N, C-alpha and C positions, 0 to 999 in steps of 0.2 A: 577084370581090371577094376581097382577101387575107384570111388568117386574122387579121392584126393589126387590120384595119378592123372585122371582125366583133366581135372582142373589145372594141374601143373602143365600138362601138354598144351592146353589152350592158351595159357598164359605165355608159354614159350613162343608159340606161334605169333601171338600178339606183339611180343617184344621184338621178334625178328622182323615182323612187318614194319614196326615203328622205326627200327634201325635202318631198314632199307629206305623208308620214306626220308629220314634225315640225310642219308647219303645222297639221295637224289636231289636234295635242295642245293642251289648254288652256294658256294662258299661266300660268307659275308666279306665284303670289301674291307681290307685292312686299312687302318688309318696311317698317315704319313707323319713322320717326326721332323721337326725343324729345331736343330740344336745349335746353340750359340755359345762360344767361348769368348768372354769379354774381360776387360780390365777393371770391371766394376763389381767387386764381391758384395754380396748381401744388398743388392740394389734392385728396386722394383722397376721392371721393364714392361712396356705396353706393346701389344700386337694389334696393328691397325690395318684396315682394308681401305683401298682407294675407290671412290666413285668420282671420276674427274679429279678436281682439286680438293674435293671433300674427303675427309678421312673419318672412319667410324671405328670405335673400339671393339675388338673382338675378344681380347683376353689379356690377362696380366699375370706376371710371375716374378718371384724374387729369386735373384741369382744365389748360388751356394757360396761357400767361403772362398771358392776358386774362381768365381765370376761366371759359372756355367748355369745354363737353364735350357729347358726344352719345351716347346709348344707342340700340340697335336693338331694336325689338319685331317678332317674327315675326308674320305675319298670323294664325297659329293661336293666338297669345297671348290668353287670355281677357280680356274687358273687366273693369275693376274699378278700385279705388282703389289707387294705388301710392305709394311713399314714396321720395324722394330725400333721403339722410341724410348728414350730416357726423358727428354723434354723437347720443346719446340726446336731447339738448336742442335740436339744430339740424337741422331737416328741413323738407321741403315735401311735402305730400300732393297728388297730382294724379290726374285721371281719364285712363285710357287706354281708348279704344274705337275702335281701328283708324282712326286719323287721325294725321297728323303733328302734332307738338307743338313749340312753341318758347315758352319762358318765361324772363323776365328777373326775378331777385330777388336780394335781399341776405341770403344765408344767415348770413353772419357777423354783420351788424348787426341782423338780425331785423326787417326792415321789415314793416309791417302786412299788406300784400297784394302778391302778385306781379303783374308786368305780363305778361299773356298776349298774346304776339305772333301765335301761330298755335294754333288748336284751339278750335273753337266751344264744345264741351262745357265746357272749362275756363274760358272767358270767362263763360259762364252761371253756372257754379258759384261762381266767385270774386266775381262781381258780386252774386249773391244773398247770399253770406256777409257781404260788406261792408255791404250795405244792411240785412240782417236784424239784424246786430249793433247798428246804430243804433236800429232799431225796438224791439229787446228792451230796450235801456238806457232809452229813453223810457217804455216800457210798465211796466217794473219801478219806476221812480220814481213813476209815476202810481198804481200799486197801493199803494205805501206811503202816498201821499196819501189814497187811499180808506180805508185802515185807521186813519189818525191825524188827519186834518184835520177840523175842526168842520163838520158837515153844513150848518149854517145859514149859513155864510160863502159869499158869491157865488163865490169861487174854487173851492170844492168842486164846484159844478155846472159851472164851466168846465172843470175837470180831467176831470170825468166825460165830457163831450162829446168832449174831446181823446182820452181812452182809447178810446172807442167808435169814433172816426174812425180812429185808428191801428190797432186790431185788425182793423177791416174792410179797410183798405188793405193791411195785411200779408197777410191771407188771400187777397185778390183777386190781388195781385202773385204770390203763390206758385202759385195755381191757374192763372194765366195762363202762367207759366213751365212748369209741368208739362204743360199741354195743348199749348203751343207747341213743346215739345220731345219730343212723344210718340214712343216707340220708341228714344230715346236712353238712355244709362246715366245721365246727369245727372238725367233725369226720374225714374228709379227712386229715385235718392238723395233728390231733393227731396220725394218722397212721405213720407219719414221725418220731415220737418220740419213736417208738419201738426199742428195742435193743436186741441183742442176750445175753442169760444168760452166765455169765463168772464164772467158778468154782473158789472158793476161793484160791486154792493153786497155781494158775498160776503166774509165775513171769511177769514182765513188758513186756518183748518181746513176751512171749507166749500170753499175753492178746491182744497185737496188732495183732499178727498173727491170732488169733481166731476171732477177731472182723472183720478183713479184709475178712476172709473166710466165716463168717456167717451173716454179717450185711444185705447184699442184699438178703439173704434167708428169713429174717423176715420183711424186708422193701421193698416195691415196689415203684419205682420212676415213674411208667408209669400212672400217673393221670394228664391229660392235664389241669385240673382246677387249679392245683398247680402252673402252670406257672404264674398265677396271684398272686403270693406271692414271697417273697424273701427266703422262707424256702427251696424250692426244690434245688436251687443252693447252698445255705448254707450247706445243708446235703451232696451234692456232693463234695464240697470243703473239708469238714471235713473228708470224706471218703478217698479222694485222698491224703490228707496230711499224711495218715498213711503209704504210700508206700516209699517215700524217707526218708533219715535221714540226719541230719546236717553235718555229716562227708563225705557225698558223693560229688564228683565233679559233674559239670553240666551234663556231658555225662552219668554218672551213674544215677543221679537223673532223667534224661529224660527217660531212660530205665525203671526205677521203676514206673514213672508216666504212661508209656504206659500200664503196667500191670493193673494198677487201671482203666485207661480209658477204656480198653477192657472189664473189668468186668461191668462197668457202662453202656456201650453202649449195652452190651448183655442183661442187665436188661430191657432196654427200647426199644429193637429192634421191638417189636410187636405194639408199639404206634408211628405212624409216626410223630405226632405233637410234642411229647416230644423228640423223637429221633432228629428231625431237630433243635428243640430249644436248646437242650443240645450240639449238634454238633457245632452250631453257638457260643454258650456261651464258650465252651472249646477252640475253635479257638481264640476267643478274649482274653481269659485269657493266653493261651500259647504264643500268639503273644506278649502280654505285657512283658513277661519275656524272649522273644526271644528263646523259646525252639523249634527250627526248626526241630529237629528229631521227636518230638511228632507231630508237624503239618504235616510233610511229611507222618508219619504213618496214621494220620487221613484221608489224602487224598487217599493214596493207599488202605486202608482197607475199608473206609466207603463212598468214593465218586467214585473213578475211576472205580471200578468194576460195578457200577450201571449206568454208563453213557456211551452212545454211541457217536460216532463222530457226532458233530453238535447237540447234545442233547439240548433241550430247557432248561434243568436243569443247563446249563452252566451259573449260576448266579454269583453274586459277591462272595459269599462264596466259590463256586467251583473254581472260577478263582484264588482267593487268595491261596487256598490250592494247586492247580495245580502248581502255581508259586513257592511255596516252594519246591515241588518235582523237578521242572525244574532247580532250583538254588541250588541244593544240591552240597556238596563238590564233586569234580570230573567232574561235568558238565561244559560246556562252558558258561561263562557269556556273556550277550549281549554287543554289541559294544556301546560305548558312543560317541556321537557327540554333544559337548556343547561349548558355547561361553565363553571365559575367559574375564577378565576385560578390555582387549583392543578390544574385539570383534572377536579375532582369534578363529577359531573352533579347539577344542581339540578332539582327537580321541585316544583311547587306542592303536589301531594297528599302528598308525603312530609315537608313542612315543618310543624311543629306550631304553626300560628297560627290564631287565630280569624278574622283578616282579613289579607289580603295586598295590598299595594300594588305594582302592576307599573309601572315607570317606563321608558319607551323614550326614549333620549337619544343624543347624539353629543358626543364631546369637543370638536368644532369649532363647537358650537352655543352661542352666548352665553346664550340664554334658558334652555337646559338647565342651564348652569353656575349661573345665578342660582337656579333651582329646587333643584338638588342641594345648594347651600350651606344651604338652609333646612330640608331634610328631617331633620337630626339633632334639631331641636326637637320632632319628633313623639314621640320616645321619652319625654320628660318630660311633654309636654302630653297625650298619649293613652296613657300607659303601661297603664292599666286595660283597654284594648281587646285586648291581646295581639296587637299589630300587627306584621307582618313586611314587610320591603321587599325587592323584587328589582329591581335596575336592569339593564336590557339595553341594551348599546351597539350602535349602528349602525356603529361604526368597523370598517374592513376590515384595519387594521394592528394586530396584537396588541401589537407593541412600543409604538405610540402609546398604546394603551389602558392597558397596564401602567404606562407613564410618568404617564398622567393619574391613575391610582389612587394612585400614589406621591405625587403632588403635591397631591392633594385628599383630604379626609377623607370617606370613604364607608363608614361603619361598618354595613354590611348586606351582603346577598348580591348579588354582582355577576357578571353573565353576559356571555359573548362568543360570537358565532357567526361573525364575520369575513366575512359576506356582504352587508353593507350593507342596502339595501332589499329584498334577495332572501332574507334569512335566514328560516328556517322559522317562528320565533316572530313575527317582524316581519310576515310574510305572513299568519300565522294570525290575528293581531290587527289586520290591515288598517291597518298604519301608513303614513301618508302625510305626516306632519309630526312634528317634534320640538320640545319634549318632548310626549309623549302618555302619559296615566295611566289605569290601570284599578284600581278598588278592588273586590276580590273577597272573598266569605265563605269559610268552610272548605270548602264544597262547590263552590267556584269560581263561584257565582252572582255576576253582575255587580251590585254595589251602586250604583256611580256611575262616571261617566267625567269626573272633574274636569278643567277646562281651566286654571284658574289656582290659585295657592296659596290664595286666598280660598275657591274652590270646594272644594278639598281639605279645609281645615280646617272648613268648614261641614258637609260630608258626615260627617267623623269626629266632629264635635260632636254631630250628630244621633244617631249610633250610641251615643255615650257617654251621651246623655240617656236613650235607650231602655234601655240596660243598667243 
């Protein structure tokens, strides 16, 4: 046998072995396609993913001349609710759960419901939403009748039977869909739409009280997969909104919110992922509305007890919450050492005032501008208090700040750090929104943290009366 033949036979064996190896490998997971037929030809569309209420951009594509486009989902992409978006007001939310999707819809005209051509989960989801919308409209009208219609009228009793029939039908259809799609993502979503049954004869306040009491007995929030939707946070907000009422002052509203927050956190305490997600979400929401009593409660009840000195869990969330507790009314505020427009260092302790108002603002903040215009009134209205004002800007451009001072009358001490949200005094006072105010006494004890001009004048008025 020639050397050439031997070499050929060896090569053939190697090739055969290599082919056998390839055949033994698991087949690569195929991607899934999400195709959309729209009424927007040659229009750029954006594919986004949810993390609670936050959305992140995944991809974009331009539709063809017929308004069609397709996105590719890798098999490793997590199931969840996704958004196809034209802009903030034109979008479609759909479920992805490792199946091909084909949907026809009018994004430009805003048709009521899309036509699902392929994707069983989206068919179930949109059919439910369409039918549930009708159920809810009918039930809402009947509830109004129960509150206002004369009980002795025969129609009142007819309406009651219709209400009881509709609520039973809705509950039954929902449970059938949940059990019939067990294991699917749509089934997990539909569980959030459960509601406690409400007897017909309850008045409006009784309905609210029963809903608050029973809602989280029939709905569990502790499903980490639902973090990849905006529905979990939406249901939490709907639930919390039942606790305060429009007549409450902020202090009363904060105490009411605390009751609701404790119920929510008790519902998810056994799932660490949802617990941490909702804790972070609630902190962000209550920071936005400057509800520091709620924020301090969140720290004291849900973080401080589980943290040791030097604990590695001292992350940004914990630091922010701890700061609210440390900056509560009655605590001592941090010293401020900040340069004014001439470069001179300002310090609270070296200024000879009985009370000092710290105002954190930015020249680009319209609400700040409105507040700063009113502050000169304090000199005449509360002159007897020996009140000083230090305004600290979050501007990063010294030139912009100097120009703002020239264009506006700010007859008090003005400070500049030039580091925006990272400035030393900004971080020391845990500033996350502008304008933010602190009223301090001579020893830097925090007297109040007024949110509005009315809050500020009320706080100063009380000091004036005591004096």
